[in-house]
N, C-alpha and C positions, 0 to 999 in steps of 0.2 A: 827859307828861299835859297840860301847857298847850297844846302844839300840837295834840293830839287834840281838846281842847275847842274851839280855834279852828276846826278843821276841821268839827266838828259844828255850830257856830254859823253858819259860812259855808254849810254844806249847807242849813240851814234858810232862809237868805236866798235861795239860789239856787233852792230848790224852791218856797217859798212866794211870793216876790216876783217872781222871774224866770222861773218855770215851766221850769227846766232840770233834768232828772232823770237823764239817762244819764251825762254827763260828771261831774257833781257826785257821783254815787254812786261812780264809780270813784275820785274824789279822796278821798272820805270812807273808802272801804275801805283804800286804800293809806296815806292820811294817819294813820289811827288805828292801822294795823298797825305803824307805826314804834315808838310807845311800848309796844305790847304785846310786840314782839320784844326791846326793851331790858329790859323788865321781866322777860321770860323768861330773859335772859342772866344776871340776878342769881343764878339757881339753876342755872347751868350745871353739867353733870356733869364737865366737863373744860375746859381751856384752849381746846382745838379746838372744843368746843360753844359756848363763850363767843364765840369769834371768828365762828363760824358764824351765831349768833343776831344778832350786831351787824352782820355782813355782809348779812343778810336785811333788817334795819332800814335799812341804807344803800341797798340796792336799792329798798326801798319809798319812801324819800325821793326818789330819783331819778325814780321813777314818779310820785310826787305832784307833783313839779315839772313834769313833762310834762303832766299833766292841768291844772294850774293855768295853765301857759302856753297850752295849747290854749284854755282858757276866756277867757283874756286876748285872744288873737288873734281870737276869735269874738265878742267884746264882751259875754261874760257876766260878766266881771270887769273892773273899772276898773283903770287903771294903778296907782292908789294902793292898791287892795285887793291886787292881785298883788304889789306891792313889799313891803307890810307882811307878808304871809304868806311871801313868798320870803326876806326878811331873817331870819325866824325859822328857815325851812328850811335857809338857808346855815349858820346856827349849829349846827343839829342835824348837818348833813353834816360839818362841821369837827370837831365833838366825836366823832362816830362814826368818822371817818377816823383821828383821833388815838388813840382807844381801840384800834382794831384794829391799828394800827401798833405801839403800845406793847406790846400783848399778844404780837404776833408776834415782837417783838425781845426779849421775855423769854426768857431761856436755857431755861426749863422748857417753853416752847411747842413742841409737835410736832403736825404735822397727822396726823389719823387717817385 
C-alpha cells in the first residue's frame, strides 16, 4: 500500500508540475497494480493461485521499474526521485521473489 501511495503522489507531481501524462499514467497503473495483486493473493483459492497473483505483482513491479527508468532518462524524474522509488521497488521485488520461491518449494504446491 505504501508504494502505491508513493506512485499516486509521484503521478500528481508529474502531471501537475511537469506536465507529463503518458509515461506517468503507465507507471501509476503498473505501480498500484503491485499492491492490488498482493492483496488478492491473500484470498487465493489455492497455492497455485497464490503464486500466480504474486507472479503478476512481480511482473507489474518490473514494468513499473521500466517506466520509472524511462522517465529518469528523459529527465522527468531526477536521479534522487528515481533512486528513492527504486529502493522501495527493489524491496518489493525481493519480497515477492522470496514469497514465490518459498511457496513453490512448499511440498503441497502443485501447478495447475
